[in-house]
ChimeraX commands (.cxc) that place a marker at each C-alpha (Angstrom):
marker #1 position 33.24,-90.56,73.38 radius 0.5
marker #1 position 34.14,-93.62,71.33 radius 0.5
marker #1 position 34.22,-96.38,73.95 radius 0.5
marker #1 position 33.50,-96.93,77.65 radius 0.5
marker #1 position 33.89,-100.10,79.70 radius 0.5
marker #1 position 33.58,-100.77,83.42 radius 0.5
marker #1 position 34.60,-104.44,83.11 radius 0.5
marker #1 position 38.36,-104.44,83.63 radius 0.5
marker #1 position 38.69,-108.20,83.22 radius 0.5
marker #1 position 36.53,-108.78,80.14 radius 0.5
marker #1 position 36.25,-105.47,78.37 radius 0.5
marker #1 position 34.06,-105.95,75.31 radius 0.5
marker #1 position 35.52,-105.55,71.84 radius 0.5
marker #1 position 33.82,-103.18,69.46 radius 0.5
marker #1 position 33.73,-103.19,65.67 radius 0.5
marker #1 position 33.33,-99.66,64.36 radius 0.5
marker #1 position 31.21,-99.89,61.25 radius 0.5
marker #1 position 31.58,-97.55,59.50 radius 0.5
marker #1 position 35.20,-97.20,60.60 radius 0.5
marker #1 position 36.35,-94.24,62.65 radius 0.5
marker #1 position 38.44,-92.07,60.33 radius 0.5
marker #1 position 41.11,-89.79,61.80 radius 0.5
marker #1 position 42.50,-87.03,59.66 radius 0.5
marker #1 position 46.08,-85.82,59.83 radius 0.5
marker #1 position 46.66,-84.03,63.12 radius 0.5
marker #1 position 43.77,-85.78,64.89 radius 0.5
marker #1 position 44.20,-88.45,67.53 radius 0.5
marker #1 position 42.66,-90.29,70.43 radius 0.5
marker #1 position 42.91,-89.56,74.16 radius 0.5
marker #1 position 42.57,-92.35,76.72 radius 0.5
marker #1 position 41.50,-91.67,80.32 radius 0.5
marker #1 position 41.06,-93.98,83.31 radius 0.5
marker #1 position 39.88,-93.65,86.88 radius 0.5
marker #1 position 41.05,-96.13,89.50 radius 0.5
marker #1 position 39.76,-96.57,93.05 radius 0.5
marker #1 position 42.90,-97.46,95.02 radius 0.5
marker #1 position 41.85,-99.29,98.19 radius 0.5
marker #1 position 45.33,-100.62,99.03 radius 0.5
marker #1 position 46.82,-97.73,101.01 radius 0.5
marker #1 position 49.93,-97.72,98.80 radius 0.5
marker #1 position 50.86,-95.65,95.76 radius 0.5
marker #1 position 50.20,-97.38,92.49 radius 0.5
marker #1 position 52.03,-96.80,89.23 radius 0.5
marker #1 position 51.61,-98.01,85.68 radius 0.5
marker #1 position 53.12,-101.42,85.05 radius 0.5
marker #1 position 52.51,-104.84,83.58 radius 0.5
marker #1 position 52.26,-107.00,86.72 radius 0.5
marker #1 position 49.30,-107.73,89.00 radius 0.5
marker #1 position 50.80,-105.38,91.60 radius 0.5
marker #1 position 50.66,-102.43,89.19 radius 0.5
marker #1 position 47.84,-100.54,87.58 radius 0.5
marker #1 position 47.44,-101.14,83.85 radius 0.5
marker #1 position 45.53,-99.26,81.20 radius 0.5
marker #1 position 46.31,-100.24,77.65 radius 0.5
marker #1 position 44.53,-99.21,74.48 radius 0.5
marker #1 position 44.60,-101.67,71.61 radius 0.5
marker #1 position 43.65,-100.64,68.14 radius 0.5
marker #1 position 44.01,-101.77,64.57 radius 0.5
marker #1 position 44.40,-99.61,61.51 radius 0.5
marker #1 position 44.50,-100.27,57.81 radius 0.5
marker link #1:1,2 radius 0.2
marker link #1:2,3 radius 0.2
marker link #1:3,4 radius 0.2
marker link #1:4,5 radius 0.2
marker link #1:5,6 radius 0.2
marker link #1:6,7 radius 0.2
marker link #1:7,8 radius 0.2
marker link #1:8,9 radius 0.2
marker link #1:9,10 radius 0.2
marker link #1:10,11 radius 0.2
marker link #1:11,12 radius 0.2
marker link #1:12,13 radius 0.2
marker link #1:13,14 radius 0.2
marker link #1:14,15 radius 0.2
marker link #1:15,16 radius 0.2
marker link #1:16,17 radius 0.2
marker link #1:17,18 radius 0.2
marker link #1:18,19 radius 0.2
marker link #1:19,20 radius 0.2
marker link #1:20,21 radius 0.2
marker link #1:21,22 radius 0.2
marker link #1:22,23 radius 0.2
marker link #1:23,24 radius 0.2
marker link #1:24,25 radius 0.2
marker link #1:25,26 radius 0.2
marker link #1:26,27 radius 0.2
marker link #1:27,28 radius 0.2
marker link #1:28,29 radius 0.2
marker link #1:29,30 radius 0.2
marker link #1:30,31 radius 0.2
marker link #1:31,32 radius 0.2
marker link #1:32,33 radius 0.2
marker link #1:33,34 radius 0.2
marker link #1:34,35 radius 0.2
marker link #1:35,36 radius 0.2
marker link #1:36,37 radius 0.2
marker link #1:37,38 radius 0.2
marker link #1:38,39 radius 0.2
marker link #1:39,40 radius 0.2
marker link #1:40,41 radius 0.2
marker link #1:41,42 radius 0.2
marker link #1:42,43 radius 0.2
marker link #1:43,44 radius 0.2
marker link #1:44,45 radius 0.2
marker link #1:45,46 radius 0.2
marker link #1:46,47 radius 0.2
marker link #1:47,48 radius 0.2
marker link #1:48,49 radius 0.2
marker link #1:49,50 radius 0.2
marker link #1:50,51 radius 0.2
marker link #1:51,52 radius 0.2
marker link #1:52,53 radius 0.2
marker link #1:53,54 radius 0.2
marker link #1:54,55 radius 0.2
marker link #1:55,56 radius 0.2
marker link #1:56,57 radius 0.2
marker link #1:57,58 radius 0.2
marker link #1:58,59 radius 0.2
marker link #1:59,60 radius 0.2
view
């Protein structure tokens, strides 16, 4: 586990020091759980009517 946040609106930023090093063939997996209380099917999208889960990362 690298990062967990339950604050969807203001998820905290983290500074990995020392940096997380991924070797060739390694990667990251992102998982989310959403409690849908709307009664309609939700899909990934970029509007307020959709469910969003986006992972941002920087590399150097």
